[in-house]
N, C-alpha and C positions, 0 to 999 in steps of 0.2 A: 552328635547332640542327642540327649534323651529328655523325656518329660516325666514329671511326677505330679500327682494331684495333692495339693496341700490346702486343707480347709476349703475344698471345692473349687480351687483355682489351679490352673495348669502352670507349672513352673518348668522352664527350660534349664537344663544343667548338663555339665560334662563331668564324668568321673574317669580319670585317666591314671594308669600306672598299676603296679603290682599291689595286691591286697595286703601283703605283709609289710609294706613300707609305711612309715608314719604319714598320716593324712595332713595335707595343707589345704586350707579353705581360703579362697581368694574372692574378695568382694569388690565390685567395680564402682566407679564414680557415677554421680547423678547425670542422666542424659546420655550415658554411653552404654556399653554392654560388656558381657564377659569376654568379648573379643580383645579388650585392652590387654589381656594376659597372654595373647597368642605368641608373642616373641620372648616371653619369660618362661613359659611352661617347659620348653625343651631342655632348659638347663636344670630343671628340677626333677625330671622323671627318672633319672637313674637312681635317685635316692629317696624320692618321695612319691606318694600317691596324691593326686591333685584334684580338688573339687572346685568348680566354678559354677556360677549360675547367674541368670538374668533377674534383676529386680522387677517388681511389679510394673507391667506396662512398658518394659524395656526389652530390647532384643526380641526373643521369641516367647517371653512369658506373658501370660494373660494379664489383663488390666485389673486394677483394684475393683473390689465388689462392694465395699462399704463407703462410708462418708469420711472416715478418718483412719490414718495409718500411723503406727507408732514404732519407735525403735524396738520395742519388745516384740512386735509382730514380725519385723524383719529378722531379728535374732532367732525367733521361733522357727522361721522358714529355714534359716541356716542349719539349725539343730535337727530339723526334720530330715534334711538332706544328709547330714552327718550320720543320723540313725540309719538311713538307707544304705550308707557306705559301710555300716557295721563297725564304726569307730566309737570308742568311749571318750578318748581325749584326742586333741588335734591342735595343730598350729593354725593361726589365723593371720591373714594379711588383708588389709583393706585400704582403699584410697577414697578420700573425700567422704561421701555418704557411706561408702564401704567402711571407712574408719569409724563412723558413728555406730554402725552395726557392731564393730569390734569393741567399742566402748560399752555398749549394752551387754555384750557377752562378758566382758571383764567385770562390770558392775553386778551382774546377776548370776553368772555361770562361770566364775573364775576357776572352779574346780575342774572344768572340762578342758581348760586351755593349757597346752604345753608352752606356748609363747604367743605374743601378739605383736605384729608389726603394723603400725598405723602410719599412713603417709598422707600428707596434704589434707589434714583434717583438723578439727579442734573440738574442745569441750563446748565451746560456743563458736558458731560460724555465722558471721554477719550479724543481722539483727531482725526482729520480727517484721518491721516495716518493709525491709528489703525483700524478704521472702514472701510476704503476703502480697506485695505489689507484683512480684514476678508471677505468683500463682494466678492472680487475677488477669494479668496480661496473657498468660499461656491459655487460659480458658477462653479468652476473647480472640486472640490473634492466632493461636496454634503454634505448636513446636516448629513446624516447618519454616514459618516466617521468623520466629525468634532465634532459630539456630544460627542465622547469619550474624547475630549480635553476640550470642553466648559462646560459641565455639572458639572464636579468636582469643577469649580469655583463658582458655585451657592450656595453651602452649606458649613457650617462649618464642620470640621472633626467629631464633636460629632454627627451630624445628620446622617452621614454614619455609625457610630458605633451603633447608636440606631436603624437604619433601613438599614441593609446591601443591601437590594434590591432597595434602593432609586435611586442609580446611574443608574442601568440597566433600571429601569422603565422610568425615564425621558430621558435617551438616546433613548429609543424606541420612546417615544412621540416626541422628537425633530426631530428624523430621518424621521418621517412621514410628516414633514412640507414641504412647497414649497420652493425650493432653491432661486428662483428669488424674491419672496416676502420677505424672510429673508434678502437677499442681499440689496434690496432697502431700507428696514428699517435700516440696518446698515449704508448705505450711508446717510440716513436722520439724524441719530444720529451724524454723523460726520459733517454734513452741517448746521443743524438748531439748534441754541442754544437760550437760554432765558435770557442771560445777559442783564440787564437794562430794562427788559420788565414786571417785576412782582411787582414792588413797588406800594403802595397806591391803591390797588384794592378792599379794603373793603370786603375781604373774610376771614372767619375764617380758618386759615391754621395750620395744625399740621404736623410735619415731624418726621419720624422714620427711623433709620438705624440699621445696625448690626456691632458689633465690629469685626467680622470675614469676613466682606464683602470685597472681592477683586475687584469686578467690580465697586462699588460705595462706597469707604471707608468713614469713618466718616468725613474726611476733605472735601469730595465732598458735603456731607449734610450740613456741616457748611457754606460752600460757598453759598449754596442754601438758607439757613436760612437768610444770610445777604442780599440776593436779595429781600427777603420778609420783609425787615426792622426788622430783628431779630425775625423771627417766632420761636415758641417753637420747640425744637428738643430733642428727646430722643433716645439714642443708646442702643439697646438690647445686653446685654452681652452674648457672646458665640453663637451669631446668625449670619448667613451669609447674602446672597442676597435676600432670599425669606422667610420672617418671617411667612407668612400665611401657609407655608408648614412646616417649622422648629419648630415654636412655635405658633400653631394656637390658643390655649386657651389664651395665653398671648396677642397675637395680637387682638383677638376678644374683650378681656376685655378693652384694650387701645382704640380700635376703638369705642366701645360703649360709652366710656367716652367722646370722641370727638363729637359723634353724638348727645348726649343728649342736649336738649334745655336748654340754660342758661336763667333761669327766673329772674336772678338778685336779688336785695334786695327787695323781695316781700313785706315784712312787712312795709318798709318805702316808697317804690316807686311803688308798684303794679307791674303788668306785662304789657309790651308794647302792644299797640293795634295791631301793626304789627305782633307780635308773635301769638296772639290769632287769627288774621285773617288768617294767614298761616295754623294753625291747623284746623280752621273751614272749610277752603276750602278743605283740605286733607280729612277730615272725612265726610263732607256732600256733597262735590262735588262743582266744580267751578260754575256750572250753578245755583244750588240752592242758593248759597251765592250771586251771581250776581242778581238773582231775588229779594232776600230779601233786598239787598241794593237799588235796583231800586224802590222798593215799599215803602221804608221809606220816611217819610216827616218830616216837622218841629216838629210834635208832638212826633214821636217815634224814630227819628234818635239818640238822646242821649241814649235811651233804647237799641237800636241795638249796639251802641258802648260799653255800659256797659256790655251786655252779652258776647260780643266778648272778652272783656278784662278779665271778671271774669270766665264765664263758659268755654270758649275756651282757654283763656290764663292761668289762675291760675289752673284750674282743668284738662282739657283735654291735656294741654301741659306738665303737670307734669309726669315724668317717673316712679313714684312710683307704678303705675298700668299700665298695657298695655291697649291699646285702646279696645281690645277685652273684657277685664275685665270691663272697664268703660261702654262699650255698654250693657253688661248684667245687671250691676247695674242700669243704667239709664232706660233701657227698663222695668225692674221689678218695679221700683218706679213709672214710668209713668202709667204702667198698673194697679198697685194697686190703684193709685189715679184717674184713668180714665181721664187723661189729653189729650187734643187735640194733643199735640206733639208726642203722642205714634205712630201715623202713620208715621211721619218722622223718628223716631228712629227704627221702624221696617224695613224701607227701608235701613237705615244706617247700621243696623245689617248685612244685606246682603253684603253691600260694605266692611264691616270689616271682613267678613268671618265666622260669627257664623254659626254653623251647625244646622240642623233641631233639632237634639237631644238636643243641648245646649239651643235653644230657648224654646223647650218644657219644659225643666226642670226649666227655669226661670219662665215660666207662671204657672207651677205646684206649684212652691213656692208661687206665687201670690195667687193661689187658696187657699192654706192652711193658709197663714199668712195675706192675704189681702181681701180674700172673693171670693167665687165661681163666683158670677156675674161679678166681675171685670176681672177675668181670662177668663171667657166665652166670654166677649166682646173683649178682647185682642186676643184670638184665632181666633175669627171671622174676625177681622181686618187683622191678619197675613195671613189668607187664602185668603182674597181679594187681597193681595199683592203677591200671588203666593207661599207662604210657604206651604210645604206639597205636597203629590202626592195622586192621587185617589187610593183607595183600590180595586177597581173593575178591 
């Protein structure tokens, strides 16, 4: 876990995975923490970089400092962390109030989103009286006392049967939160809604809900789907309010399907230039792509467009192999052939997160199957770029 100061307040976050992978931002439910994603993250890391954080007064993040918090404040916090990660565009997934953060991003920052997966949330959740009453009780009684009443609403009965300690664990977690931060977030949910603010935003949206969710029942998700001009909605049978905790394997599988790049009808139409350009920027870095674009002229501009569509669109954007696997293949081929682009892809291998041992094995294979001189040249270039450490 790391910490970043945003508007004078300390925010706890995790940034995991290779810099060259597409960024996925995960936002947790009210009263919980970024730990809700712990059993989902491992399934994502081979293909995605993952950013999670604790909402104000939750987990290890500092409590609110003002008298009112808004969805725009929470979205700004997410964007500040995205900036820290160095990403321009990103995927977003959020549950409950995390889904409200997602709705704010869609409404005000749709150009930053590659996709938005919203679970167990709504354009309107509950009503003002419910949330204002809860805020008042939390300020009076405290989260530790109220957790015994609230936590059982998060999970389906089957979840407690499968894990008897689940309730006690999340009651402890909730009880450690800041009362005033939770109360202000309750008031926000009662005050700020997204009715009429989400249509025609040109963002890929997927909605998920739980058949046993008492906080945001399927009807709430159906109303949200209508706000998005009938966005696709799937209800998980036997799941409550937090699918990432109750059914992490299922949720990870569904999320990966949403995150995957849709290449369209490649055989008849190829891959869009924009798709290849997005991947090229992620893998090689924004600065390198900007230089290549600036250096192009009337002679080679069509060539740059072609390799962006073919190499970066049809190959590197395809999810059949991870970018780590593609990096090893590409580096091995370029080393065996002695191509000039080897230097670039040795740098890229570092961005992608190849280990020294993995690169060594790639180049050892080059030595056996492509020739010792080619491997020797590749080892020398790699050392010039800082691969390896002195033995002395």
